[in-house]
C-alpha positions in Angstrom: 24.5 6.3 -13.9 22.6 9.2 -15.5 21.7 12.3 -13.4 18.1 13.4 -12.8 17.6 17.1 -12.5 15.8 18.7 -9.6 15.5 17.7 -5.9 13.1 15.1 -4.6 12.2 15.1 -1.0 12.5 11.9 1.1 10.6 12.2 4.4 11.6 13.4 7.7 12.4 10.3 9.6 13.5 11.0 13.1 14.9 8.1 15.1 15.9 8.7 18.6 17.7 6.8 21.3 19.7 7.5 24.5 23.3 8.4 24.0 25.1 5.2 23.2 22.0 3.2 23.9 19.3 1.5 21.8 16.0 3.3 21.2 14.1 1.0 23.5 15.9 2.5 26.5 14.5 5.9 25.7 11.0 4.6 26.2 12.0 3.3 29.7 13.3 6.7 30.7 10.3 8.4 29.2 7.9 6.2 31.2 9.7 7.2 34.5 9.3 11.0 33.9 7.4 12.6 36.8 4.4 14.0 34.8 1.2 12.4 33.5 1.0 10.8 30.0 -0.4 12.8 27.1 -4.1 13.6 27.3 -5.3 15.1 24.0 -8.5 17.1 24.6 -11.0 17.5 21.8 -13.2 20.6 22.1 -16.3 18.6 21.1 -15.1 15.3 22.6 -14.7 13.5 19.3 -13.0 15.3 16.4 -11.5 18.5 14.9 -12.8 20.4 11.9 -11.2 19.7 8.6 -8.0 21.6 8.2 -6.7 22.7 4.7 -3.6 21.2 3.4 -1.1 23.0 1.1 -1.7 22.4 -2.6 1.8 21.3 -3.2 4.2 19.1 -1.2 2.0 16.0 -0.6 2.5 16.1 3.2 0.0 16.5 6.1 1.0 20.0 6.9 -1.3 21.9 9.2 -1.6 25.2 11.2 -1.0 24.8 15.0 0.1 27.0 17.9 2.9 26.3 20.4 2.5 28.1 23.7 0.3 30.6 21.8 2.6 31.2 18.9 1.1 30.1 15.5 3.4 27.9 13.3 3.1 25.1 10.8 3.5 21.4 11.7 3.9 18.2 9.7 2.2 15.0 10.9 5.0 12.4 10.7 4.3 8.8 11.5 8.0 8.1 10.7 9.1 10.2 13.7 9.4 8.2 16.9 8.8 11.3 18.9 7.5 14.8 18.2 10.2 17.5 17.5 10.3 21.3 17.4 12.8 23.6 15.7 15.6 24.3 18.1 15.8 28.0 17.5 12.1 28.4 17.9 12.3 26.5 21.2 14.9 29.0 22.4 12.9 32.0 21.3 9.8 30.7 23.1 12.0 29.9 26.2 10.5 26.4 26.3 11.5 24.6 29.5 13.9 21.7 29.2 12.8 18.3 30.5 14.8 16.3 33.1 15.5 13.5 30.6 19.0 12.5 29.5 20.5 13.9 26.2 19.5 11.9 23.2 20.8 11.2 19.7 18.5 12.0 16.8 19.1 10.2 13.4 17.8 10.8 9.9 17.9 7.9 7.4 21.2 9.2 6.2 23.9 11.6 7.5 25.3 11.8 11.0 23.4 11.9 14.3 22.5 15.0 16.3 23.0 15.3 20.0 20.1 17.2 21.5 17.7 17.6 24.4 13.9 17.6 24.9 11.6 20.4 25.9 8.0 20.7 27.1 5.3 22.6 25.3 1.6 23.1 24.9 0.3 22.2 21.4 -3.1 23.6 20.2 -4.8 23.3 16.8 -8.4 24.0 15.9 -10.6 21.8 18.0 -7.7 20.0 19.9 -5.3 20.8 22.7 -2.4 18.7 23.8 -0.8 20.2 26.9 2.6 19.1 28.3 3.9 17.6 25.1 7.5 16.5 25.3 9.4 17.2 22.0 13.0 17.0 20.8 14.8 20.3 19.9 16.2 19.8 16.4 17.3 21.9 13.4 14.0 21.6 11.5 14.4 25.1 10.0 17.2 23.9 7.8 15.1 20.9 6.5 12.0 23.1 5.9 14.1 25.7 4.0 15.8 23.0 1.8 12.3 21.6 0.9 10.7 25.0 0.3 8.3 24.5 3.2 7.8 26.5 6.4 7.2 24.1 9.2 8.7 24.2 12.7 7.2 21.1 14.3 6.9 17.4 13.7 3.9 15.6 15.2 5.3 12.1 15.9 4.0 8.7 17.0 4.0 9.7 20.6 0.9 11.9 19.7 -0.5 9.7 16.9 -0.9 6.7 19.3 -3.6 8.5 21.1 -5.9 9.5 18.1 -6.7 8.8 14.5 -5.4 11.1 11.7 -7.5 11.3 8.5 -6.1 12.9 5.4 -8.2 13.4 2.3 -5.5 14.1 -0.2 -7.7 14.7 -3.3 -9.6 17.4 -1.4 -6.5 18.7 0.3 -7.8 18.5 3.9 -7.0 16.6 7.1 -8.5 16.2 10.6 -8.0 14.3 13.9 -10.5 12.0 15.6 -10.8 9.9 18.7 -10.7 6.2 18.0 -14.3 5.8 19.1 -15.5 8.5 16.7 -13.8 7.0 13.6 -16.1 5.0 11.4 -14.7 3.5 8.1 -16.8 4.0 5.0 -18.5 1.0 3.5 -16.2 1.0 0.5 -13.1 1.4 2.5 -10.0 -0.7 1.7 -8.3 -2.1 4.9 -4.6 -2.4 4.4 -2.9 -4.9 6.8 -0.9 -2.9 9.3 1.4 -4.2 12.0 3.5 -2.6 14.7 7.2 -3.4 15.0 9.1 -1.8 17.7 6.4 0.8 18.1 6.5 1.7 14.4 3.7 1.1 11.8 4.9 -1.3 9.1 3.4 -2.8 5.9 4.5 -5.7 3.8 5.6 -4.6 0.4 6.4 -6.9 -2.6 8.6 -5.5 -5.3 8.4 -7.3 -8.6 8.9 -11.0 -7.9 11.1 -10.6 -4.8 10.0 -11.8 -1.3 7.9 -9.3 0.6 9.7 -7.0 3.0 8.4 -4.8 5.9 8.7 -1.0 5.4 7.8 1.9 7.7 4.6 3.8 6.9 6.0 7.4 6.9 3.6 10.3 6.4 6.6 12.6 6.6 7.8 11.2 3.3 6.3 12.6 0.1 7.4 9.9 -2.3 5.9 6.5 -2.9 8.7 4.2 -1.6 12.3 4.5 -0.5 14.6 1.6 0.4 17.9 1.2 2.1 20.7 0.0 -0.1 20.6 -3.5 1.5 16.9 -3.9 1.0 17.1 -2.7 -2.6 19.8 -5.2 -3.3 17.7 -8.0 -1.6 14.8 -7.0 -3.9 17.0 -7.3 -7.0 16.9 -3.6 -7.9 20.7 -3.3 -8.1 21.5 -6.1 -10.5 23.8 -5.3 -13.5 21.9 -3.9 -16.4 19.1 -2.1 -14.6 18.9 1.6 -15.3 19.9 3.8 -12.4 19.6 7.5 -12.1 20.3 9.9 -9.2 18.2 12.2 -7.1 18.7 14.4 -4.0 16.8 14.0 -0.8 16.6 15.9 2.5 16.4 14.4 6.0 17.6 15.3 9.5 21.1 14.2 8.4 21.2 16.8 5.7 21.1 16.8 1.9 22.2 13.5 0.3 22.6 12.1 -3.2 20.6 8.9 -3.6 20.0 6.4 -6.4 16.7 6.1 -8.2 15.4 3.0 -10.0 12.0 2.1 -11.6 10.3 -1.1 -10.4 7.9 -2.9 -12.8 5.5 -3.6 -10.0 5.0 -2.7 -6.3 2.3 -4.6 -4.4 0.9 -3.2 -1.2 -2.1 -5.3 0.1 -4.5 -5.6 -2.8 -3.0 -2.6 -4.7 -0.5 -2.9 -7.5 1.6 0.1 -8.7 3.3 -0.2 -12.1 6.5 1.5 -13.3 7.0 3.3 -10.0 10.2 5.1 -8.9 12.0 3.8 -5.8 14.6 5.9 -4.1 17.6 4.1 -2.6 19.4 5.6 0.4 22.5 4.5 2.3 22.0 4.7 6.1 24.8 5.9 8.3 26.7 3.0 9.9 25.1 2.2 13.2 22.0 4.3 12.7 18.7 2.6 13.5 17.3 3.2 10.0 14.5 1.1 8.6 14.6 -1.1 5.5 12.3 1.2 3.7 9.8 4.1 3.9 6.3 4.0 2.4 5.3 7.7 1.9 2.2 9.7 1.1 2.9 9.4 -2.6 1.0 6.1 -2.4 -2.1 7.7 -0.9 -2.6 10.8 -3.0 -5.7 9.3 -4.7 -7.2 8.3 -1.4 -8.8 9.5 1.7 -6.5 7.9 4.2 -7.0 7.2 7.9 -4.1 6.1 10.1 -5.0 4.6 13.5 -1.7 3.5 15.2 -3.4 2.5 18.5 -5.8 0.2 16.6 -3.2 -1.1 14.0 -5.4 0.2 11.2 -4.7 1.8 7.9 -7.9 2.6 6.0 -8.2 3.9 2.4 -11.2 5.2 0.5 -10.9 6.1 -3.2 -12.0 9.6 -3.9 -15.0 9.9 -6.1 -16.0 12.7 -8.4 -17.1 16.0 -6.8 -20.3 17.1 -8.6 -20.9 20.9 -8.5 -24.3 22.0 -9.7 -24.1 24.6 -12.4 -26.3 27.7 -12.2 -29.2 28.0 -14.6 -28.8 30.5 -17.5 -29.8 34.0 -16.5 -29.4 33.5 -12.7 
């Protein structure tokens, strides 16, 4: 095994369940909480303005405010619930909810026992009052990745709206489902929901297709669990394997890295693409794989979890008129 220099970032997958209970039980407790469900409020009733994305990192990272305090947030479809940095929640004195303690898992590393808090989330053109979020050590993850975010916007929020990310132009926005209209040349990628999570079928080389989680909190193209990678024939003797570091809720881990001849997603084919291979913690509810934003960097992407839609539009050339000589 040869070492690869540098640190690559695998996404921020947050998987939560009740203590010593499967994740589905958490939904049952959540549904019984004595306050209304989320009600996102768009200022104009349909969409937010376009928000600038950082030039580096490849994530949907946007400016928001929590209880009036400006911070940065990452839109993370791999997170079952939204999460806020624990130390920030303490500084803002955010009220704890009445829900039972929960365990939060990354794709590797041990679980974290934590609680949930309630907050008011605001971003340009959109307000989400009364959001329930897990209090996690996000500051350590953001520091390890060179970012400065303190909030994950998870699937509990994304189920209520459409997020559109125009990666070539480094911008993103949110829309109501009724306001979203796919472009005529849009590519519709088959998207399904499994256990509340958005999944796509991916075929690696000649192996049978497998379902992976669409994770906008992951900056790479594809990461697979060791079992899924073995099933796809990526760990057979003779295949070249290198190593790479990754960061998730469980901490820093050393993963394997292999190159696949082809990766097929819908009608798209990627050639000679790197696949990161992680080893989940025993008993952790980790998925078979993560499909990250690295796949979408050439596209304007729209993710509609409530409508089971993933829509991609190839970015065209931006023509800028040149001034006439002498003007």
